[in-house]
C-alpha positions, 0 to 999 in steps of 0.5 A: 242654734242655742240647742246645738251649742248646748248639745256640744257643751253637754258632750264635752262635759261627758268626755271630760267626766270619762277621762277623769274616771279613766285616769282614776281607774288607771291609778287605782290598785284594781287596774294593776292587779288585773294586769298581773292576773292576766299575764301568762308569766307566773307571778307570786308575792310572798310576805315576810313569813313566806305566805302567798299574798298574791298570785296570778293565773299564770303561776297557778297554771305552772303547778296545777295538778291534773285532778284540780287539787290545791296547788299549794299541796302539790309536791311540785310546789313544795319542791319549788319552795324548797329551791326558790331560796337557793337560786339567784335572779334569772336562774333556771330551775327544773321542777317535776310537775305531774311526772313531767320536767319543767324548766322555769326562769326565775326573776326575784324582787324584794321591796319594803312597804313599811320598815317592818313590812316587806314582800318578795315578788317572784316571776316565773317564765316557762322555758321548758321548750327552749331548754329541751332544744338547748339540751338537744343541741348541746347533745348533738354538738357533743356527738358531733365533736366527739364522734369517732368518725370524721365529720365535716359540714359544708354549705352548698358551695362546698365551703367548710363550715365546721369539722369535728375532732376526729376530722383533724385526727384523720386528716392532720388539719386543725379546725381553723385551717379548714374553716372557710376553705373548699372541701376540695383540699382533701382530693387525692387526685386518684379519681377521675371526673366521671367518679365525682360526676356519678357521686354528685348525680347520686347526691342531687337525685337521692340526697345521699352517697356512700362508698370508698374513696381515696383522699389526701391528708395535710401531710400529702399522704393518701389514704382510703376512707369510707365516706357517707354524704347526706343533704340538709334541706331548708323549709322550702326543700332546697339544699342548705348544707352537706354533711360528710361522715368518713372513717379511715379504712387503711387497716381494713384494707391491709386486713383485706389484702391479707385475707385476699392473700390467704384466699387466693395464695398458698401460705407456704409457696405464695403461689396461687391456690386452687381457687385463684388458679380456676379464675386464672385458667378461665382467663388463660383459655379465653386468651388462648382459645385458638391453641391447645392447652395442657393442664398438668396435675403434679404430685410428688411421689411418697412425700408423705413418708418424708413428712411423717419422718421430719414433720410439717415444718421441714416438709413445708420448707422442702415444698417451697424448694420444689416450687422454686425449682419448678418456676424457672422451667415454666414459660412466661405465659404459663400459669401455676398453682400450689393446691395442697401439700405436695400437689402443683398444677400448671397450664401451658401451651401444648405445641407437640408431643416431643417438646411437651414431654421434654418440658415435663421431664425437665420439671420432674428432673428439677424435683428429683435433684437431691435434697439433704436433711440431717445428713440424709439424702432424698431424691423425689420422683413425681407423677403427672396427670395431663389433659388437653384443651380443647380435645377434652372440653372447656369447663375449667373444673372438669379439666382440673378433675380430669388431669387429677384422674390422669394422675391417679392412672400414673400412680397406678402404673408405678409412679414417676410416670406421665399419664394422659386423660382419656374417655375410657380412663374416665369411665374406668375411674367412675366405675372404680369410685362407684365400686369403692362406695359399694364395697364400703357399704358392703363392709358396713352391712357385713356382706362379706363371707369367708371361703376356705380352700384346703392345703393337702400334704400328698406324702402324709395324706392329710389336710394341713390347713386352708387359705382364707378366700373372701367372697362378697355375698351381694344382696342383689348380684349374689356371690362375687369373687375377689377379682371382681372387687379387690382391685377397686380398693387396692392401696386405699384406706378401705383396703386396710379396713377390709383386711381388719375385717377379714382378720376379725372374721377369721378368728371367729371361723377358727373358733367355729372349727374348734367347736366342731372338733377341727384343729387346722391352720387358716392363712389370711392375706394382709396387704402391704398398706395394712401391714405397714399401717401403724395401727395394725399391731394394736388392732390385732392385740386388742382383738386377741386379748381374750382369745386363747393361744390355741386359736392364735396358733391356728392363724397364719399371716400371708404377705404378697410378694408380687406387691412391693413393700416399701419399708422392709425394715418396718415390715420385719419389725411388725412381722416379728411382733406377729411371730411373738404373738404366735402367728405363722408367717408365709409369703404368697405369689413367691417368685412373681415380684422383684424382691424374692431374695430380700423377702426370704432373707429379711422377713421372718417367713415360715412358709413360701407359696409358689405362685399359681402362674408358674404352677399352672404352666410348669408342664407346658413351659420349660422356663416356668418349670425351671422357676418352680424348681428354683423356688422349691430349692431356694425355700429348702435352702432357707429352711422354709415350708413350701406350698404350691397353689393352682394345682388342677391336674394329676400330672402337675401334682406328681411333678411337684412331689418329685421336685420336692413340694409336698403340700398342694392347693388347688381345684384338684384337691378342692374348690374353695368351700364355705364354712359349713361345706369345709366342716363336712369336707374335713369330717369325711376326708380328714385321715382318709387317704385321698388317692391322687394316683400320682406315683405312676406319672413321673419317675424322675426330674428328666421325664418331667422336663422332657414332658414340659418341653414336648408340650411347649413345642406342641404349643409352638406349632399350634400357634404357628398354624394360627398366625393368620387369625385376627386375634393372633397374639404375637407377644405370646408367640414370641414368648413361647418361641423363645422359651422353647428354643432356649431350652432346646439350645441348652438342656435339649442339646445336653439330653441329645448328647447324653440321654440316648433314650430321648434322642429321637424326641429331641431330633424331631424338636430340632427339625421343628425349629428348622422349619419354623425358622425358615417360615419366620425368615420368609425363606418359604415360597408363598405357594409352599407355606401350607406344605411346611405347616403340614410338615410341622404337624407331622413332626409334632405327632412323631415327637409326641409318639417318640416321647410316649414310647420312652415314657411308657417304657420307663413306666 
């Protein structure tokens, strides 16, 4: 018992001693020093002289360098000492420590240990992380506030938590007017429930949505915006906020509308353009698939000449007038487009041919109505190409192209026409395009050569010149004549290039001839398109700049009378320029066109060429003979030289000489020759009389006329015997009948009454006419038809014998 009591006393004593030691330690300096040293906060104590008297590990860690050098020698500590005296209590300073910015919150405390001894205690808290977060938040908020997109933050219930300045600018709402309100205050009412359902399905499934949407401003004005919505999630992955970013796209929409207008409508007429018409035509065909649809391609004839004269501004105004004239004549279901310049394309339901063509004629007449510009009146015709769906096909691009091809055909027919597309025409146009490209390539490769056909004076017995005729020396086919390729470039830009090519080559040929001692004139054809081209004169001047007058005087320009020249005034001016330069001027195919007198009166022509059409048939048709004689008399009346082309036999040569034409061209004289053969021909034939034996054929004009009349009646009877043939040409028969009988009624009767020498011949002609008239009037019994034909054959023999007896007698 005593032992236990003693043990307890000893333990109590030991506890008392431990307690006294603990109190003593706590009160000791080491206790507090150890506490300061163990703190993570940096603590440093400076004496009055600025020397460190105490520092803990936390302070050293702030300035500790990577290589472990004394921190008091580091630049960061020096920077700290420089700043510490300039900052207040609880200020944050930034120190560069080993290239890394650290933010330190400073606590400063001064205490006096003795009146003459004081200390400065400074604690440093590393707030770098929080400062970075603060800077980032500040930057984010500045971005949020000043973003040029409208920004809005909501909670998951759509309550607005915050908006930025641009939100207020776009919507007109102030910030405090929308905070706490539902985002639905911006709804425009223009989108149905399915629109918002799709939006929220996208947000819930993907966390975002973007697209165009119409919203409503505070002023109730609706506006389009491009909106992006994305979701912010909490730590558990559940949505906590939605952020909307939007921009007002009103101006963009207006610009898009303008672009759409430019993309789909013609700027001049405001009608749909080609691109839009194709879309409309597709729908038009779908809507009226069970009906015939006419696609019509309209082009205003000769509008370019008007545009060249007045300029694009006035021309555009006239085009606008045309569109306004066309529209009233269209049916309510019709669609129309303005493709380019003077081209309009429209589609209509095709009911029947008569109604449709009356419809087109009304449109043509609307365009034709007089337009007055600067006191001058203009009337424009128009050509229309048409194709019919579904007779053609249902491919929109092809339907438009086929109607355009039909327009080309209308133009070729003489303009102011309506032409329909067909398969044959399509093939012809395809061939035309292929030939055109081949000719263009041939020009580049210099595949064309010139042939020369001599012109012979039967009185002087000399060659007076030659006509230049072009041949295509095709690398595969060989020599191709003009009739096989010239039509494919007619009235095109390539025709102009082709004429320039021939002109340049003819000049070289003249030089070659002169080098061989041959001084003769070459005539070349210039097409109306090339003649009226503004660059022609300049091109010729440039090419003859270094050429002598001797060569220039050996060149003659031929224009073709059978091809219309629209602007005679301009043609006259250009041809006068040629005359001044020293070129001769002639007109080819004279008498075949509609402006023979205009040409011979208005243009500076030196020579007239009688067309081969009349020459080759003048001794078989009294009418062609009369035309040939009239052309010769007309040329002589205007003091023009006269040439006949197409002379192929002695009878024709003799007749032309007796009628007053001395210069002949044709296969009787020579076929067209290449340059080498022509040089040989000239060397051996020049100055040598070519005996054409023409003097004994005809002694006077009456013989020539009777000769032609006899041949005409022979031809008429021959045709009468061929009427049962399948290939019988009724139109040709009618022409021969009319010309023969017309001559008989007039000149024949005169010969019958005055010239007894031909009385028997004309008597047989009268009887031939009587028999033929009976047959044509069907006054002949069917079983007697062959007998009448036999009688005609006998009458022809008697007629010919009668004329030959007189002809031989006169010889």
